[in-house]
C-alpha positions in Angstrom: -56.8 -44.1 -102.0 -57.6 -47.7 -101.8 -59.9 -48.8 -98.8 -58.5 -51.9 -97.4 -60.5 -52.5 -94.5 -63.6 -53.8 -96.3 -63.6 -57.5 -96.2 -65.7 -59.4 -99.0 -67.8 -62.1 -97.2 -67.6 -65.8 -98.4 -71.0 -67.2 -99.7 -71.4 -69.3 -96.4 -70.9 -66.3 -94.3 -73.2 -64.1 -96.1 -75.7 -66.7 -96.1 -75.4 -67.2 -92.3 -75.6 -63.6 -91.5 -79.1 -63.5 -93.6 -80.3 -66.5 -91.9 -79.6 -64.9 -88.3 -81.4 -61.9 -89.4 -84.2 -64.0 -91.0 -84.4 -66.3 -87.7 -84.6 -62.8 -85.7 -87.5 -61.5 -87.8 -89.5 -64.9 -87.7 -89.1 -65.0 -84.1 -90.2 -61.2 -83.6 -93.0 -61.9 -85.8 -94.1 -64.8 -83.9 -94.0 -63.1 -80.7 -96.0 -60.1 -81.7 -98.9 -62.3 -83.1 -98.6 -64.7 -80.2 -99.3 -61.7 -78.0 -102.1 -60.2 -80.4 -103.9 -63.5 -80.5 -104.0 -64.1 -76.9 -105.3 -60.5 -76.3 -108.1 -61.1 -78.5 -109.4 -63.7 -76.2 -109.4 -61.5 -73.0 -112.9 -60.4 -73.7 -111.8 -56.8 -73.5 -111.7 -54.2 -76.0 -108.5 -53.7 -77.8 -107.7 -49.8 -78.4 -106.6 -49.0 -81.9 -102.7 -48.6 -82.2 -102.7 -44.6 -82.2 -104.8 -44.6 -79.0 -102.2 -46.8 -77.3 -99.3 -44.6 -79.0 -100.9 -41.2 -77.8 -102.0 -42.3 -74.3 -99.9 -44.9 -73.0 -96.6 -45.1 -74.8 -94.8 -42.1 -73.0 -95.3 -43.3 -69.5 -94.6 -46.9 -70.4 -91.1 -45.7 -72.1 -90.3 -43.4 -69.2 -91.1 -46.2 -66.9 -88.6 -48.7 -68.5 -85.9 -46.3 -69.6 -85.8 -43.9 -66.5 -87.2 -46.8 -64.1 -90.0 -44.4 -63.2 -93.1 -45.8 -61.7 
């Protein structure tokens, strides 16, 4: 059975889709680096990623997902 629902993208469409993905990744990376850079100048100890994940991720996640305080 021939699948006729697939559409081949023109090169310009494929390039545009890749550019959108790359722009998103670049913006996300820039945001994360900016935050990390600013945190280093607070003068406070920055905990290891695993400590943050084990001790803080769940309550923060629940707060935002379930709107708990």
